[in-house]
C-alpha positions as CSV (number, residue, x, y, z in Angstrom):
1,M,15.1,-13.9,8.9
2,A,14.6,-16.4,11.6
3,N,11.3,-16.7,13.1
4,K,11.2,-15.8,16.9
5,K,8.6,-16.7,19.4
6,F,6.4,-14.1,21.4
7,A,3.3,-14.2,23.5
8,T,0.3,-11.7,23.2
9,T,-3.2,-11.7,24.1
10,V,-6.2,-11.3,21.7
11,S,-10.0,-11.6,22.1
12,A,-11.5,-15.0,21.9
13,E,-13.5,-14.0,18.8
14,A,-10.3,-12.9,17.0
15,L,-8.6,-16.0,17.8
16,D,-11.5,-18.2,16.6
17,E,-11.5,-16.3,13.4
18,L,-7.9,-16.8,13.1
19,R,-7.8,-20.4,13.7
20,S,-10.8,-20.8,11.3
21,Y,-9.1,-18.8,8.6
22,A,-5.9,-20.7,9.0
23,R,-7.6,-24.0,8.9
24,E,-9.8,-23.0,5.8
25,S,-6.7,-21.7,3.9
26,K,-4.5,-24.7,5.0
27,R,-1.7,-22.3,6.6
28,L,-0.2,-22.2,9.9
29,I,-1.5,-19.5,12.3
30,S,2.0,-18.1,12.6
31,D,2.2,-17.6,8.8
32,V,-1.4,-15.9,8.8
33,V,-0.3,-13.6,11.8
34,D,3.1,-12.8,10.1
35,E,1.4,-11.8,7.0
36,A,-1.1,-9.8,8.7
37,L,1.3,-8.0,10.8
38,K,3.6,-7.1,8.0
39,A,0.5,-5.9,6.0
40,H,-0.8,-3.7,8.8
41,L,2.8,-2.2,9.5
42,R,3.1,-1.2,5.8
43,T,-0.3,0.4,5.8
44,V,0.2,2.5,8.9
45,R,3.6,3.6,8.0
46,V,2.5,4.7,4.7
47,R,-0.4,6.8,6.0
48,P,1.8,9.7,7.6
49,A,3.8,10.1,4.5
50,F,0.8,10.0,2.3
51,R,-0.9,12.5,4.6
52,A,2.2,14.8,4.4
53,A,2.2,14.6,0.6
54,I,-1.6,15.6,0.5
55,D,-1.2,18.5,2.8
56,S,1.8,19.7,0.8
57,V,-0.4,19.6,-2.4
58,L,-3.4,21.3,-0.7
59,E,-1.1,24.0,0.6
60,D,0.7,24.6,-2.6
61,H,-2.6,24.9,-4.5
62,A,-5.0,26.2,-2.1
63,E,-5.9,29.4,-4.2
64,L,-6.7,27.2,-7.3
65,L,-8.7,24.5,-5.3
66,T,-10.8,27.4,-3.7
67,R,-11.6,28.8,-7.2
68,L,-12.5,25.3,-8.6
69,A,-14.7,24.7,-5.6
70,K,-17.0,27.7,-6.4
């Protein structure tokens, strides 16, 4: 997929850390940001599905889990 430009605002501290990390890792800032955004979005999108699965298991086995907790 082609890269697209966009503008945003971040704290000065976050930008300093980003620049420092990109320099230390010899990577472009845009590559670091792209990777971080993708990782974050994967994480936040999985959480609701994971939470729903956990809730289902807890509901299906509520009696057994209560007995085990005693």
